[in-house]
C-alpha positions as CSV (number, residue, x, y, z in Angstrom):
1,M,83.2,82.7,149.6
2,I,80.9,82.3,147.1
3,D,82.4,79.1,144.5
4,G,81.7,80.9,141.1
5,R,81.1,76.8,140.2
6,G,77.5,76.9,141.8
7,G,73.9,78.0,140.3
8,G,85.6,115.7,128.9
9,S,85.0,116.5,131.6
10,N,83.4,119.4,130.0
11,G,81.9,120.1,132.7
12,Y,80.1,116.4,133.0
13,W,81.0,115.5,136.2
14,S,81.9,117.7,138.3
15,G,79.8,117.7,140.6
16,G,81.4,114.4,142.4
17,G,83.7,116.9,144.9
18,A,85.2,114.9,147.4
19,V,83.7,111.8,149.2
20,T,82.5,112.0,153.2
21,D,80.5,109.0,154.3
22,S,81.1,106.6,151.3
23,K,83.4,103.8,153.5
24,R,79.5,102.9,154.9
25,T,79.0,101.6,151.7
26,R,78.3,98.1,150.6
27,V,78.3,98.1,146.7
28,L,77.9,94.9,144.4
29,M,79.2,94.8,141.2
30,I,78.6,92.8,138.0
31,S,81.0,92.4,135.0
32,S,80.9,90.7,132.4
33,G,84.6,89.8,132.1
34,D,86.9,88.5,134.1
35,R,89.8,90.1,133.1
36,M,91.1,91.6,136.2
37,L,91.6,88.6,137.6
38,R,94.0,87.5,135.2
39,S,95.9,90.3,134.6
40,P,96.9,91.5,137.7
41,I,98.6,94.5,136.7
42,S,95.8,96.0,134.9
43,N,94.4,99.5,134.9
44,E,90.9,97.6,135.2
45,L,92.3,96.4,138.9
46,S,94.4,99.4,139.5
47,R,90.6,101.5,138.1
48,H,88.3,99.0,141.7
49,I,91.1,99.2,143.9
50,A,90.4,102.8,144.2
51,Y,86.8,102.0,144.4
52,A,87.6,100.1,147.1
53,D,89.4,102.2,148.7
54,R,86.5,104.8,149.2
55,V,83.6,102.7,150.0
56,R,82.9,99.7,153.5
57,E,82.8,97.3,150.6
58,L,83.3,96.3,147.2
59,L,81.9,92.7,146.3
60,M,82.3,91.9,142.3
61,L,80.6,88.7,140.4
62,V,82.0,89.1,136.8
63,Y,81.6,86.1,133.9
64,S,84.2,83.7,133.9
65,H,84.3,81.1,131.5
66,P,85.4,77.5,133.5
67,A,88.0,77.1,131.3
68,H,89.7,80.1,132.9
69,D,89.6,78.0,136.7
70,L,89.8,81.3,138.4
71,R,88.9,81.3,141.9
72,S,87.6,84.0,144.0
73,T,90.4,86.5,145.5
74,E,90.5,88.9,148.3
75,I,92.3,91.7,145.9
76,R,92.0,93.9,149.4
77,P,89.9,92.5,152.6
78,N,87.5,95.4,151.5
79,L,87.8,93.6,147.8
80,I,86.4,90.2,146.7
81,V,86.0,89.6,143.2
82,H,84.3,86.3,142.6
83,P,83.9,84.5,139.4
84,I,81.2,82.7,137.7
85,H,81.9,80.2,135.7
86,A,79.2,79.9,132.7
87,R,79.3,78.3,129.3
88,N,77.7,81.1,127.7
89,R,75.8,84.5,128.9
90,A,72.6,82.4,129.8
91,G,74.1,80.5,131.8
92,F,76.1,83.6,133.5
93,V,72.6,85.2,134.6
94,A,71.4,82.3,136.2
95,R,74.3,81.3,138.4
96,A,75.5,85.2,138.8
97,Y,71.8,85.6,140.3
98,V,72.0,82.9,142.8
99,A,75.2,83.9,144.0
100,G,73.9,87.6,143.6
101,R,71.2,86.2,145.9
102,R,73.8,84.4,148.4
103,L,75.6,87.8,149.4
104,C,72.3,90.0,149.3
105,Q,71.4,87.9,151.9
106,Q,74.8,86.9,153.8
107,S,76.1,91.3,153.9
108,K,73.4,94.1,153.6
109,V,74.3,95.7,150.4
110,D,72.9,99.1,150.0
111,L,74.1,99.5,145.9
112,I,73.9,97.2,143.2
113,T,75.7,98.6,139.9
114,A,75.6,96.5,136.5
115,Q,78.6,97.2,134.1
116,D,76.0,96.7,130.9
117,P,72.3,97.6,130.5
118,F,72.0,93.7,129.0
119,D,73.6,90.6,131.1
120,T,74.3,91.9,133.6
121,G,71.6,94.1,134.0
122,V,69.1,91.7,134.2
123,I,70.9,90.3,137.3
124,G,71.5,93.5,139.2
125,T,67.3,94.6,138.0
126,L,66.1,90.4,139.5
127,L,68.1,91.6,142.6
128,S,67.1,95.3,142.6
129,R,63.6,94.2,142.8
130,R,63.6,90.9,145.1
131,F,65.4,92.9,147.9
132,G,64.9,96.8,147.0
133,I,67.9,98.1,146.4
134,P,68.9,101.0,144.2
135,L,70.6,99.6,141.4
136,E,73.2,102.1,139.1
137,I,73.6,100.9,135.4
138,Q,76.1,101.5,133.7
139,N,76.8,102.0,129.9
140,H,80.4,102.4,129.0
141,S,79.2,101.6,124.5
142,N,77.1,104.0,122.2
143,F,74.5,101.0,121.8
144,Y,71.7,103.6,121.8
145,A,72.9,106.8,120.2
146,D,74.8,105.0,117.4
147,V,72.5,102.9,115.6
148,E,74.4,101.8,112.6
149,W,77.1,100.9,114.6
150,A,75.0,98.7,117.6
151,S,72.9,97.1,114.5
152,E,76.1,95.0,113.3
153,R,76.4,93.3,116.9
154,R,75.5,90.2,117.2
155,G,72.1,89.8,118.7
156,F,70.9,93.1,118.3
157,G,67.3,93.3,118.7
158,V,67.8,91.3,121.7
159,A,70.2,93.4,123.2
160,K,67.7,96.8,122.6
161,R,64.8,94.7,123.5
162,V,66.3,93.6,127.4
163,G,68.3,96.9,127.8
164,R,64.6,98.7,127.6
165,Y,63.4,96.3,129.7
166,T,66.6,97.3,132.9
167,L,67.4,101.2,131.3
168,P,64.1,102.4,133.2
169,R,64.0,100.2,136.4
170,A,67.1,101.6,136.9
171,T,67.5,104.4,139.9
172,L,71.2,105.9,138.4
173,L,72.2,105.7,134.9
174,R,75.8,106.4,133.9
175,V,77.1,106.6,130.6
176,L,79.9,107.5,128.9
177,N,79.3,110.7,126.8
178,T,76.4,113.7,126.0
179,A,75.0,111.4,123.0
180,E,74.9,108.8,124.9
181,R,73.1,110.4,127.4
182,D,70.7,112.7,125.0
183,A,70.0,108.8,123.3
184,Y,68.3,107.7,126.5
185,T,66.6,111.1,126.3
186,A,64.6,110.5,123.6
187,M,63.7,107.5,124.9
188,G,61.9,108.7,128.1
189,L,64.2,108.3,130.6
190,S,64.2,110.5,133.0
191,P,67.5,113.1,132.6
192,E,67.6,113.2,136.8
193,R,69.1,110.2,136.4
194,I,71.6,110.1,133.9
195,R,74.6,111.1,134.8
196,I,78.3,111.9,133.0
197,L,81.0,110.0,134.3
198,P,83.3,108.8,132.2
199,T,85.7,105.6,132.8
200,P,88.9,107.4,135.1
201,V,92.1,106.7,133.1
202,D,95.4,107.8,135.3
203,V,97.2,109.6,133.6
204,S,100.0,110.2,135.9
205,T,102.9,108.2,133.8
206,F,102.0,110.1,130.5
207,L,102.3,113.3,132.3
208,D,105.4,113.1,133.8
209,T,106.7,110.2,131.9
210,A,106.0,111.6,128.7
211,E,107.9,115.0,129.7
212,R,111.1,113.2,130.6
213,A,111.0,110.9,128.2
214,R,111.2,113.4,125.5
215,E,115.8,113.0,126.2
216,R,115.4,109.8,124.5
217,R,113.5,110.6,121.7
218,D,116.6,110.0,119.6
219,E,116.6,106.6,121.1
220,I,113.6,105.5,120.4
221,R,113.5,106.7,116.9
222,A,116.8,104.8,116.0
223,A,115.0,101.7,117.9
224,W,112.3,102.2,115.3
225,G,115.0,102.4,112.3
226,F,114.0,106.5,112.1
227,Q,115.3,109.6,112.1
228,S,115.2,112.4,114.4
229,E,114.1,114.5,111.7
230,D,111.1,112.3,110.7
231,I,107.6,113.2,111.5
232,V,106.0,110.0,113.4
233,V,102.4,109.4,113.3
234,I,100.7,106.8,115.8
235,W,98.6,104.6,116.4
236,A,97.7,101.9,119.5
237,G,95.3,99.2,120.7
238,R,93.7,96.3,119.7
239,M,94.8,95.5,116.1
240,V,90.7,94.8,114.3
241,A,92.0,95.2,110.6
242,S,88.6,96.2,108.9
243,G,85.0,97.2,110.8
244,P,83.3,100.8,111.9
245,N,85.4,99.9,115.8
246,K,89.6,100.7,114.9
247,R,89.2,101.1,111.5
248,L,92.8,100.4,110.9
249,L,92.8,99.9,107.0
250,F,91.6,102.9,106.6
251,W,94.6,104.4,109.2
252,L,97.1,102.8,106.3
253,D,94.6,104.2,103.6
254,I,95.6,107.8,104.6
255,A,99.6,107.1,105.4
256,A,99.6,105.4,102.4
257,R,98.5,109.0,100.8
258,L,100.8,110.8,103.1
259,T,103.8,108.5,102.0
260,G,103.4,110.5,98.8
261,Q,103.2,113.4,100.1
262,L,106.2,114.2,102.4
263,A,109.5,112.0,101.9
264,S,110.1,112.2,106.3
265,V,106.5,111.1,107.2
266,R,107.3,107.6,109.5
267,F,103.9,105.6,110.6
268,V,104.4,103.0,114.5
269,L,101.1,101.1,115.4
270,I,101.5,99.8,119.4
271,G,99.6,96.3,119.9
272,D,98.5,93.4,118.6
273,G,95.2,90.9,117.7
274,P,93.9,88.9,115.6
275,Q,94.3,91.1,112.4
276,R,98.0,92.0,112.5
277,G,99.3,89.7,110.1
278,E,96.6,91.5,107.5
279,L,97.6,94.7,108.1
280,E,101.3,94.4,107.9
281,A,100.4,92.3,104.0
282,K,98.3,95.7,103.8
283,A,101.6,97.8,104.7
284,A,103.7,95.9,102.4
285,A,100.9,96.2,99.4
286,L,101.5,100.1,99.7
287,R,105.1,100.0,100.0
288,M,105.4,101.1,103.0
289,E,107.2,98.5,104.9
290,N,110.3,100.6,105.1
291,R,108.1,103.3,107.0
292,T,105.9,101.5,109.2
293,V,106.7,99.6,112.5
294,F,104.7,97.4,114.3
295,T,106.1,97.1,117.6
296,G,103.4,94.5,119.1
297,L,102.5,94.7,122.9
298,L,104.4,96.8,124.9
299,P,104.7,97.5,128.5
300,N,102.2,99.8,130.2
301,E,105.4,101.6,131.3
302,E,107.0,102.1,127.6
303,L,103.4,103.6,126.2
304,P,104.2,107.0,127.7
305,V,107.6,106.6,126.4
306,S,106.9,105.4,122.7
307,F,104.2,108.4,122.4
308,A,106.9,111.4,123.8
309,A,108.9,110.0,120.4
310,A,106.4,110.4,118.3
311,D,105.0,113.9,116.9
312,I,100.7,113.2,116.0
313,Y,98.3,110.6,117.1
314,M,96.2,109.5,114.3
315,H,92.3,107.9,115.3
316,T,90.0,106.5,112.7
317,S,87.8,105.0,114.9
318,Q,83.9,106.1,113.7
319,H,82.1,104.6,116.9
320,E,83.7,105.2,119.8
321,G,81.9,105.4,123.4
322,F,84.9,107.7,125.1
323,G,88.7,106.7,123.5
324,K,90.4,106.2,127.0
325,V,94.2,105.8,124.9
326,I,93.0,109.5,122.6
327,V,93.7,111.3,126.7
328,E,96.8,108.9,126.9
329,A,98.3,110.7,124.0
330,Q,97.3,114.0,124.6
331,A,98.9,113.6,128.5
332,A,101.4,113.0,126.4
333,G,101.7,116.0,124.9
334,L,100.5,115.1,121.3
335,P,97.8,116.4,118.5
336,V,95.1,113.8,118.3
337,V,93.8,114.4,114.8
338,A,90.1,112.0,114.9
339,V,87.2,110.9,113.5
340,N,83.7,113.0,114.5
341,A,82.8,109.6,117.2
342,H,81.1,110.6,119.8
343,G,84.1,109.9,122.7
344,P,87.1,111.7,120.7
345,S,84.9,114.9,119.7
346,S,83.7,115.3,123.9
347,I,87.7,114.6,124.8
348,V,89.1,116.9,122.0
349,V,89.1,120.3,121.2
350,N,89.0,120.8,118.1
351,G,91.0,123.3,116.5
352,K,92.9,123.5,120.0
353,T,94.4,120.6,121.3
354,G,93.2,118.3,117.9
355,I,91.4,117.8,115.3
356,I,88.2,116.1,114.5
357,L,86.6,116.1,111.6
358,E,84.4,113.6,108.9
359,S,85.2,110.4,108.3
360,D,87.3,111.2,105.0
361,A,90.2,109.7,103.8
362,D,91.8,112.8,101.8
363,R,90.7,115.1,104.4
364,M,92.4,113.3,107.1
365,A,95.5,112.9,105.3
366,D,94.9,116.9,104.4
367,A,94.9,117.5,108.2
368,V,97.7,115.0,109.4
369,L,100.2,116.9,106.5
370,E,99.6,120.2,107.8
371,L,100.5,119.6,111.4
372,C,103.7,117.6,110.2
373,R,104.2,120.5,107.9
374,S,104.3,122.8,110.8
375,E,106.7,122.5,113.9
376,A,104.8,125.6,115.8
377,R,101.0,123.9,116.0
378,R,102.4,121.0,116.3
379,K,103.9,122.1,119.9
380,Q,101.2,124.9,120.5
381,M,98.3,122.0,120.5
382,G,100.2,119.2,121.9
383,K,101.3,121.9,124.6
384,A,97.4,122.8,125.0
385,A,96.5,119.1,124.5
386,R,98.8,118.5,128.1
387,E,97.0,121.0,130.3
388,Y,93.4,120.3,129.5
389,I,94.0,116.4,130.1
390,R,96.0,118.0,133.0
391,Q,92.9,120.4,134.4
392,N,90.0,118.0,133.5
393,Y,91.0,114.5,133.4
394,Q,92.6,114.4,137.4
395,Y,91.7,110.6,137.9
396,E,91.2,110.8,141.9
397,R,88.7,113.9,141.0
398,M,87.5,111.4,138.7
399,V,87.2,108.4,140.6
400,D,84.8,110.6,143.7
401,A,82.3,111.6,141.6
402,I,81.7,107.8,140.5
403,V,81.4,106.9,144.4
404,S,79.4,110.2,145.4
405,A,77.0,109.9,142.4
406,W,76.9,106.1,144.2
407,E,76.9,107.2,147.9
408,E,74.1,109.7,146.9
409,T,71.7,107.4,144.9
410,V,71.8,105.8,148.3
411,E,71.0,107.9,150.4
412,G,68.0,109.5,147.7
413,Y,66.9,106.0,148.4
414,R,67.1,105.4,152.0
């Protein structure tokens, strides 16, 4: 063990197919967070177990603050997670490089994968060059495609330069959407090395549970204080009131417009976060407290049931690289009304499974209002959304595609 305290589909990823010989592949993954060790029932942990099931061994180095007091953990015999304790990112880079060097010396590592082009990308690049191992650099954001969003990130200038150093040195580049792929090619990176591989989302419980859960629709609505005939607009996620990401104050502004036009519309926000109090105060100031429910955090198994009790999912994030919750909402049979950001526009089929439009409160309110007033259209879109997700976001196939890309990269490097 390493002591961490030391030193839409949309045709994008359909080429992955079945994995055949990947059991011989040993992968070293470098991650910027330790959530999978602190949340043992998380989707993130399940996803990495699925990766490990398809390879010979998956070794992980994850950034962890010393206060978390985590130790190296054998999740599975072939999935070992090593927390790298550091008080800042510079310390993480130095210590993770030392730990990674030790692992590469102890075992034959076939592929290194870094979860971003920045600090983990630096570690991966250094190890790749030192040991002659192919490197994948993932990017789960729109950092280069969405310059406005990226420029608001702390340390943007440094991160931009770091990424421009690491990305050309990777053997495989994984992005989540076409916009980031196009930004990479505009930087001069070879399109042959870029794969659009969305994060696998296990929607089986949403596809299966949500249909059965409609039997509990009235019960759940009653718990919210709503009537069976009310039209419920829902949202789920981490509550950050302002800024370009969640924009929940903007969400409530749209909701306020709707309340002035339709007496039966109601709102549910699932989750928690640093600005929840501000959002609740905003709802009260708009005199919407009797129409709006803040549920707080819900167990994973309750989310499909809650979605099934709603009618429309509204998403106001202006900067979204993917949008896992949008996949889940559609799987639960909800039409989605979302801002035209890179992630949602690649997941929602505009006019068929939902509505994609520019960021304008009046236009979004009109789109939601149109769906509120047409039960037939809501049901038509919801049915189309479920079928689209069922066909295009099969969890096993998405995992296979990622592991196949790893295997192909290793084979091409030999």
